[in-house]
N, C-alpha and C positions, 0 to 999 in steps of 0.2 A: 319657585325656581325649578324644582325637580318634581313636577306634577304628572298628569296622565300623559301629556304628549312625549315627554322624556320616556317613560315607561315604555310606550308603544314603539318608539323609535329605536330603543336600545336593547330591549329584552325580547326573548323569544315569547310565543304565545303561551306556552305552558308556564313559564316564569311569571308572566303578566298576570295569568289566572290565579296562580298560587298567591301573588301579593294581594289581589282583589279579595280572595278568599280570607286571607288573614285580616285584611282591614275590615270586612264585614263581620267577622265573627267576634264575639266578646272575649277578647284575649285575657288569659289568666295572668294579672300583674301580681307577682309574687311579693313585690316590695311592700305593698299595702298590708298583705296579710302578716308579714313579718313585724311591721310596726305595730299592728294590733294586737298580735298574740304574744310576742316576746320582747321584752326590753331590758337590757339591750340585746340585740341579736349580735352575732360574731362572723366576720368575714375573713377570708384568707387573701391577703394582698397579692396582686400580680407582681412577680420579679422575674426578670430576664435570666434564662438559663438556670432557674431554680424550680420555679412552680410549673414544671412541665407535667405532661399527663401521668408519667409514672409516679412522680412525688404526690401530685394531688390524689391519685387513687389510693396510695399508701396512707395518706392522711384521712381519706374518706373511710378506709377500713378500720383504722385504729382510733379515730376520733368520732367517727359517726356511723353507728350501726346499733342494732337492737338485738339483745340476747335474753332469751326467755321473757319476752314481752317488756323488757326494760330498755328505755332510751338512754343511750350512753353519750349524749351530747353531739358535739361535731361542729365544724363550720357551717353556719346557716347559709352562707353564699360562697361560692368559689369562682376566682377569676382565672382566666388564662394568662399566658404571658402576653406581653404587648406586641402587636402586629401592626406594620406600616400599611396604611390603606394605599398610599401612592405606589409603593412597590408591588403591593399585591395584585392590583388591577392593570397595571402597565401592559398594554397589548403585546409588546415585544418580549414580555416574560412569561406569557400564558402557556407556552408549549412546554410539555413535560419531555423527560428523556425519550429518544427515538426508541421504537420497537426493536428489541434485540440487545439494547444496552443492559448490562447486569452489573450489580455490585456498586460500590462507591457511595458517596454521600450525594444528596440532592443536587441536580445539575442546573436548576434554575432558581432564580430569587423566589418565585411564587411557590414552587414546590417546597423550598426551605421554609418559607413563612407558614405554609399550610400546616406544617408540623405542630405549630402552637394551637391549631384548631381541632386536634385529636382531643376526644374526651369519652367518658364512660358514663353510663346512666347512673352509677353510684355517686357521681360527683354532683348531681343536681341539688339545687338550682345553680347552673353554671353560666357565667357571663363572660362573653368575648370582649377583650379589651383591645382597641385599636387607637392609632394616632395618625396624624397628618395634617396638611394645611389646606386641602382642596375639597370643598363640599361635594363636588361631583364624585370623587374617589370614594368619600365616605358613604354617599348614596349606594354606589355599585357594591361596595364591600357589605353594606348592611343587607342588601338584597340576598347576597350570597349566604351571610350568616343566618338569616331567617330560615333559608331553606335547610341549613344544617341542623336546625332545631334547638339552637341556643335559647336559654331562658330570658336573656338580656344582652344588650350592647353597651359597652362602657367606653366613653370618650376620654383619653388621657390628656388633660390640660395642665399637667403639673410636672412632667419629667424635666429634670434639669439638665440633661445631657446636652453639651454644646453641639453636637452634630445634628440632634433632633431639633433643637432650637433654631438652628440655621435654616431648617426647612419650614420655618414659621409654624412648627408644631410643639406639642408638649407645653412646657410653661410659657412658651413665647406667645401663646394665644392670649395670655393675660394682658399683653400689650395690644391685642387686636380684638377688642370686646365685640364689635359688630360682626366680624368674621366668626368668632366663637359661637354667637347665636345662629348664624347661617349654617354652620356645620351641624349643630343640634337638629336644626329643622330638617336638613337634607338627610341626616341619619334617621331621623324618625319616619320620614317618608319611605325611605329604603327598607326600614325594619319591618314594615307591614303589620304593626301592632304590638311587637314585643317591646317591652320597656327600654328606654334609652337613658343612661345615667352619665354622670361626669366625675371624674377624679381630678382635683386640682389643689393648688396651694393658697395661702392668704395673700400673695402678692409676688411680684417679680423682684425688684430690688429693694422694696419696702412694703409695709402693710398696707394693702389696697382693698380690704374687705368692704368698705364702705361703698365703693363703687363696683368692684368686680363681682361680689356675691349677688347683689340685686340684679345685675346685668344677666347673670346665669339663670336666676330664678324667673326672669321674665320669659325665658325660653321653656320653662316647665319640664326640667328633666325629672324622671321618676325618682331618682336619687341623686345625691351630692356628697361625694366623699372628700373631706377636706383635710389635707396634710397640714399640720399647724406650724408650717415654717415658710418662709419666702424662698424663692429660687435662689437668691444670692446666699441665704443662710445654709443651703443644702442640708446636710444633717450634723452641722457643726455645733449647733446650740439645741438646747431642750426645746421640745414642741410647745408652742404657745396654746395651751388648752383654754386659756381665758379668751383668746381670740375665736376659737372654735365654738365656745359657748355663745359669743356675740352672733355668730353665724345662725346658730339655732334660733335666736330670737329673731333675726331677719327673716328666716323661713317660716315663722309662725303664721298660719292662715293660709299657706300654700299646700300643695299635695306633695311637696317634695320630701322625701325621706333624707335625714341628715345623718352622715356617718363620720365619726372622728377617727384620725389616723395620726400616729406619731408617738414612739417610744413605749408602746404598750407591750409588755412581754409575757403576760398572764391573765387568765380570766379574771382573777381578783382584782388585779390593777385596772382592767377594762371596765368592770362593774363600778369601780370607784369613780373613774374618769366620766363614765356615763351619768352617774348620779350628780357629780359636780357641774357637768356641762349640759346636761339634757339632751344629749345626742340620742338618736334612735338606735343606732348601731355602733360597733367598734371594728375597725380593720386591724389585724395584726400582721406584720411582715416578718422582720428579722427574728422575732421571738420564736418562730416556727422551725428555725434551723436545727436539724438534728432531733427534733421532738415531734414526731407525728401524733403523739398522744395529747398534745397541748390542748385541744378543744374538748378533751374528755375530762369531766369533773371528777371522775372516780379513779383516775390513774394519774400518778406523779412519776415521770421518768426516773427521778433520782431515787425512787424506792423500788424500781424494778430491778430483777437480777441481771447481771451483765450479760448472761447468756441470752436473755430475752431481747435486749437491746441489739446485740449482734445478730441474732436471728433475723430481726427486722430489717437491719441494714443489708443483710444478704438478699433477703426477699425484695427489697427496693431494688438492689443492683440487678437482680435477675428480671425483674419487671422492666427496668431501663433497657436491658439488652433486648427483651422481647418485644418492646413497642418501638424503641428508637435506635437499637444497637447498629443496624445497617445505614442508619441516616445521620446519626450525630457521633461525634468522637467521644470515646470512653472518659476523656479527662473532665467532661462535664459531670459525670457521676462522681468522679473522685473528690470533687469539692464538697461533696456531702459528708465525706468520711470524718473530717476534722470535727464537725459538729456532733456526729454520733458518738465518737470515741473520745470521751473526755471524762474527767472526774473520778477515775478509779485506777488502782495500781497496775502499772504496765501500759497505760493509754498511750503515752507519747511514743514508746517503742513500737506498739501496734499501728498507730497512725502512720508512722514513717514507712512501715512495711506496706501498708494498704495504699499509700500514695505512689508506690511503684507498680501497682497492678495494671493489668491491661484487659482483664475479662472478669466475668462473675466467677468462674472456676478459680481464677487466681485468688479472688477474694474468699471463696469457700475454703481453699487450702490453708490460707493464712489464718482465718478465724478458727478453723479446726485445730491447728497447731497450737494457738493461743490457749484454747479452751482445755 
């Protein structure tokens, strides 16, 4: 559907040649290496307005680095926030601010969405997550992401948000299995060789793994992350890890890496879930809130001095201002404060003061007074 004719008709010569080069080269598929070298490997889940570039870089620094030749662990794979393909490539949204405009937040939808594609080398391997319901926009977005140098592209087929489902995107694709396969195929063609993966759920209103998972495996995604709940269940019930284990059995004999997701809050729990289910990797989401040390086996946040925790909170805040301060409201940074500041004497009062801040300097002053 999106082959050579589409490339030539819709892409510049340079972009076309770049895609041909990507296709002809033997691309480094990091998923296979992870599966063969480490089990389970650990992933940082994509979460809107949480796992932005500043947060991911703080996690990479404190959970993934080498000191004196010693590997300190870390997330083995990092995801961006989820971005709409349909919104990102609409032609009436491609223009950036006019020359001479200064200050303020992004003026176009595409400019705002592109903020989620900011990343640093320290975050690798880094996967860009996208959603939508039109194979054409997936193809076009994949072309762009391959040029940005992402290690992989992930298609969200599990988001339960009603607004996204109304676009025939996210979890709604569970009800459109043929379209789901078409989207995977189009994304692969646009990706030019970088691996394409899928994140989904076990069903929409009911458990549908017997039909849904084989359908996805037919499209041969490089990796498949399975959130162990239906769309209807949202996060109101415990994740069904027994169903994730069945998905692992279905995938045997394929080249698709299987990642389990749901209710895992620590590396210890992740390893136990992997042993019970047989998944290759574990994805952790909410467990990372306020704890950038989570993926580091040698550090426990609860054992750190309060001064160290607050120092990292301030570092995170200053990094947010540096990267996104003129582009996103400070209130998005404040949502992290409650997770950082908990479990010690005076935490409630400190949280209340931090929630009134408007800048990193405000945070610095309040923390200095507290200490």
